[in-house]
C-alpha positions, 0 to 999 in steps of 0.5 A, spaced: 541 509 493 548 507 494 548 510 502 542 507 504 542 501 508 537 495 508 535 491 514 530 485 514 527 481 519 524 474 517 520 469 521 513 466 522 507 470 522 505 471 529 512 471 532 512 479 532 517 481 527 513 486 525 513 489 532 520 489 532 521 492 525 516 498 527 519 499 533 526 500 530 523 504 524 520 509 530 527 509 533 530 511 527 525 516 525 525 520 532 533 520 531 532 524 524 532 518 519 528 517 513 525 510 513 521 506 508 518 499 511 515 494 507 512 487 510 510 481 506 506 476 509 502 470 508 495 469 507 494 464 513 493 467 520 499 464 523 505 460 522 507 461 515 513 465 513 513 473 513 519 478 512 519 485 514 524 490 510 526 497 512 530 502 508 534 507 512 536 513 508 539 520 509 534 523 504 526 522 503 525 515 500 518 512 497 520 505 495 524 499 498 531 496 495 532 489 493 539 488 496 539 486 504 545 489 508 543 486 515 538 480 515 536 478 522 533 471 522 528 468 527 527 461 524 530 456 519 525 458 513 528 465 513 535 461 512 533 456 507 526 457 505 520 451 505 524 446 502 521 441 506 515 442 502 513 437 496 513 444 492 517 449 495 515 456 495 521 460 496 528 459 498 529 464 504 532 470 504 540 469 505 541 470 497 538 477 498 544 479 502 549 483 499 556 481 499 559 484 505 553 484 508 551 480 515 546 474 517 544 474 525 541 468 527 540 464 533 545 458 535 539 453 534 539 455 527 546 453 526 545 446 523 542 450 517 548 455 516 552 449 512 546 449 507 546 456 505 552 456 501 554 463 502 562 465 504 562 472 502 557 475 508 558 475 515 555 469 519 553 472 526 551 467 531 547 469 537 545 465 544 538 468 544 535 463 549 541 464 554 541 472 553 533 471 554 534 467 561 539 472 563 533 477 563 528 473 566 533 471 572 533 479 573 526 479 573 525 473 578 523 468 572 529 464 572 529 458 567 523 460 563 526 462 557 522 457 553 515 459 555 518 466 553 520 464 547 516 469 543 521 475 546 526 472 541 523 478 536 526 483 541 532 480 542 533 480 534 532 487 535 537 489 540 542 484 537 541 488 530 541 495 533 548 493 537 551 490 531 550 496 527 552 501 533 546 505 533 544 508 540 540 503 544 536 509 548 531 511 542 530 503 541 528 502 549 524 508 548 520 506 542 520 499 546 516 502 552 512 506 547 509 500 544 507 497 550 502 503 551 498 502 557 502 495 559 508 499 560 511 497 566 514 490 568 513 487 561 516 493 558 522 493 562 523 485 561 523 487 554 528 492 554 532 488 558 532 482 554 534 487 548 539 490 552 543 484 553 542 482 546 545 489 544 551 489 548 553 482 546 552 483 539 555 490 539 561 487 543 563 482 538 560 484 531 560 492 531 564 495 526 565 489 522 560 490 517 562 493 510 555 497 510 553 502 515 548 506 517 548 513 513 549 519 517 543 521 520 540 528 517 538 533 522 532 532 526 525 535 524 518 534 525 516 528 521 510 523 522 511 515 521 505 513 518 501 507 513 497 508 507 491 505 511 492 510 517 493 516 512 486 514 509 483 514 515 486 520 517 483 524 511 476 521 512 476 524 519 479 530 517 473 531 511 468 530 516 466 523 514 460 521 519 459 513 516 464 508 515 461 501 513 465 495 511 465 488 511 472 485 513 477 483 508 484 484 507 488 489 507 482 494 507 480 492 514 486 495 517 483 502 515 476 501 518 479 498 525 483 504 525 477 509 524 473 504 530 479 507 535 477 514 533 469 514 532 467 516 539 471 522 538 469 525 531 462 524 531 463 518 526 459 511 526 463 505 523 459 500 521 461 492 520 455 489 516 454 482 514 457 483 507 459 487 502 452 488 498 450 491 505 456 495 506 455 499 500 448 500 500 448 502 507 453 507 505 449 510 499 443 511 504 448 514 509 450 519 503 442 520 502 441 521 509 446 527 509 452 525 512 459 524 509 459 516 508 464 511 505 466 504 505 472 500 504 474 494 501 478 490 496 477 486 489 473 480 491 468 485 496 468 490 490 465 485 486 459 485 490 458 492 490 457 494 482 449 494 483 450 499 489 454 503 485 449 504 480 444 505 485 448 511 488 449 514 481 442 514 478 439 517 485 445 522 484 447 521 492 453 525 494 457 519 494 459 514 497 467 515 497 469 508 496 476 506 497 478 500 493 485 496 496 487 492 490 491 486 492 492 479 488 486 476 486 481 478 483 478 473 487 483 470 493 489 468 489 494 472 493 490 475 498 495 479 502 500 480 496 501 486 491 497 487 485 494 493 481 489 489 478 483 492 479 484 499 475 479 497 469 474 493 473 473 500 477 472 504 471 467 499 468 464 496 474 456 497 474 450 496 470 450 500 464 453 507 463 454 510 470 458 516 472 464 516 477 470 519 479 476 514 479 482 516 483 489 513 484 493 515 489 501 514 488 503 515 495 501 515 502 501 523 502 496 522 496 492 517 500 491 523 505 489 528 500 486 524 495 481 521 500 479 528 503 478 531 496 474 525 494 468 527 499 468 534 496 468 531 489 462 526 491 458 532 494 460 537 489 458 532 483 453 528 487 456 521 484 460 516 487 468 516 488 472 511 488 479 512 491 484 506 488 489 504 493 493 498 493 496 493 498 503 495 498 501 502 499 496 500 505 501 496 509 508 500 508 510 504 513 514 511 511 517 517 514 513 524 512 512 531 513 506 532 517 500 533 513 498 540 511 491 541 513 490 549 514 488 549 506 483 543 506 476 546 506 470 542 506 465 543 500 458 540 501 456 542 494 450 545 492 445 544 498 440 550 497 434 551 502 428 548 498 422 553 496 417 552 501 411 552 496 412 545 494 415 545 488 422 543 489 425 538 484 431 534 486 433 532 479 432 539 476 435 540 469 441 545 470 446 548 466 451 544 469 447 538 470 448 538 478 441 539 481 441 543 488 440 537 493 436 537 500 438 534 506 433 531 511 430 536 516 430 541 511 424 545 510 420 544 503 426 539 501 421 532 501 423 529 494 422 522 491 428 517 489 428 511 485 433 507 481 428 507 475 429 513 470 425 518 473 423 526 472 426 532 475 421 531 481 423 523 482 417 520 479 418 514 475 417 515 467 420 511 461 419 517 456 424 518 451 425 525 452 426 525 459 431 519 458 435 522 454 436 528 458 437 525 464 442 520 461 446 527 459 445 530 465 448 525 469 454 523 465 455 530 463 457 531 471 464 527 469 465 532 464 464 538 469 469 534 474 474 534 468 474 541 467 474 543 474 479 539 477 486 542 477 491 539 473 496 537 479 490 533 482 490 529 475 497 527 473 504 529 475 510 530 470 517 531 472 521 532 466 523 537 460 518 543 459 515 543 452 517 543 447 523 539 449 523 532 447 523 527 452 528 521 451 525 516 455 518 517 459 517 512 465 509 512 466 506 509 472 500 509 477 499 507 484 504 505 489 509 504 483 510 511 483 514 511 489 519 506 486 519 510 479 520 517 483 526 514 487 529 510 481 529 517 477 531 521 482 538 517 484 539 515 476 538 522 473 536 527 478 536 533 472 531 529 467 536 529 462 535 522 460 528 520 464 522 523 465 516 521 469 509 521 468 504 519 474 497 518 472 493 520 478 486 521 476 483 515 472 476 518 470 475 523 468 482 521 464 487 527 463 487 525 455 489 531 452 495 533 457 497 526 457 497 526 449 501 532 449 506 529 454 506 522 451 507 525 444 514 528 446 517 522 448 522 518 444 520 512 448 515 511 453 515 505 458 509 504 462 509 500 469 503 496 471 503 491 477 498 487 473 499 481 468 495 485 462 498 492 462 492 495 464 494 503 464 498 502 458 491 499 455 487 505 458 492 510 455 491 507 448 484 508 449 484 515 452 489 518 447 490 513 441 498 512 443 501 505 444 507 505 449 513 502 446 514 498 452 509 495 457 513 493 463 509 488 468 510 485 474 505 480 477 508 475 482 505 478 488 510 483 490 511 490 489 516 494 484 523 495 487 527 501 485 532 497 483 527 493 478 525 500 475 532 501 473 533 494 470 527 495 466 528 502 463 535 499 461 532 493 458 527 497 454 531 498 448 529 499 440 528 492 438 526 489 445 519 486 445 513 491 447 512 487 453 517 486 459 516 482 465 519 483 471 520 478 477 525 478 483 530 484 480 530 482 473 527 481 466 524 474 465 523 470 459 516 466 458 517 460 461 521 463 467 516 460 472 516 453 470 524 454 470 524 457 477 519 451 479 524 446 477 530 449 480 526 449 487 525 442 486 532 440 484 534 445 490 530 441 495 533 434 492 540 437 493 538 438 501 535 432 504 536 434 511 530 438 512 526 439 518 519 437 519 514 443 517 513 448 523 505 447 521 503 440 521 500 439 514 494 434 512 497 427 510 498 427 502 498 434 502 506 435 503 512 431 505 
């Protein structure tokens, strides 16, 4: 962790900061670096504050750090926050810069520098308008710098690279790639503008910074991918024929990604009028013989339980439902991180219905789990939910190319039906899985209904049939528990049995990345810390988890939600209560630093519940304290500018 470099860019949504960050990530990745990008953005469409943090490392990393080494500011809000509001929401990002780090800012932001109160960092001023005018003049557009102000993001990128002393050529190549088919004069203009800022910053600032990029590791084959893209890739690889969705953040990104490839892969991406239709269409697609899926987030999933039950009782081979968790459960923090839907996914639906619930822990698992989900759906003829979360969906990471040669499509028990008319779609079998037919199959006609039914599919309310059918359907989950390999249920890194485990960190979802990185750097040989990552939530690996948990002298469970949902599930499934439930529910993901803070705080005598926020353990009432401090800070700095986005009268000052 000590040799990693953290770069951040902040500005208003719509300013192109994410484009700049991803261009830099691409250039670094092509030069051999490992990168992990994390974006935080507001839930409005344009204008509110966003920030993109890029961790640059000489080794594989799966999480972000709290400290920033170089901050590039596109606006005043990055410097001082929104202190002009009646109730400010944040204080900018300058306080995140490590002592000895640097701030790059536009000369037009100079009047706010005196308000930031940092004497221990470098303050690097950039004349972006002047540099942009030079590039525009060269392109035959003199005096139009204000009209092309959006290109400040490109200048900030060039200045950052120059100040770091990184080569410009890979960045220029990545800029040209980002324009795709538009490459030409527009791409040249952006490259030239970035070059002017690069030269200016390199001449004045390079070599001053206390921190430096780590040595670039040898180049190797690697990809740069987001979680939502990995899910989409897996669906294509698995042969998904129907993807349904109703737009909702951040799940929409996956469907938009698939729309770009549907004509090449015999795939139909269907945007429905709502989430009820989305899951119903996916269920019918599964009955229709294609591999079908839908994707949504918590509020959309709240409309899907009836369709989930319909899929379960009709024993449809799916659908695969990818649930992107985020703030909520309705629209509380719709573009922020939260792992709040675990228990919801496990229990949603009328009555007892079978399901498989997977929880991917990183982008690689997003790919492999989603592929496996289609095989499980076909094999056990039940709906399969893949839990992802906002952090994993939107983070950008270097990874080795996905290995696909061993991936085999398993369509399950599809047998040619007899032609004598005695085909029973819901026949009782030893394992509870009935041979299914697909449309067009000779002799494969069957009845299907959401009411209880006999083996042929006809409605019945007979007691014996009801008991047998419930046991048949629910028994398929137990069958999956026996057949799914342990490696796809959980990951354990630590001393082998029967050795004792001093401290066991238990995690799920994207929290895995922060826990893994923290333990890798603090205790690579697991002399003190071990990790248990739960990957399959239903059927839960109860016995295996119980065996590991019982060897731990102290269990610390990490949850990105208020109530500690994984800790509760562990208690339900194993009877073991964790010693410390570490929760974070401020809308931001765990960082590597926060994992270590929590592990060091989780000592005997400390309460069972630990709340993490902004890099530290906070006490009850911390939110009110923080709220009051922000008001005091605003009152101490009366020279605030007007809001960038006009607000209704009476809403804010």
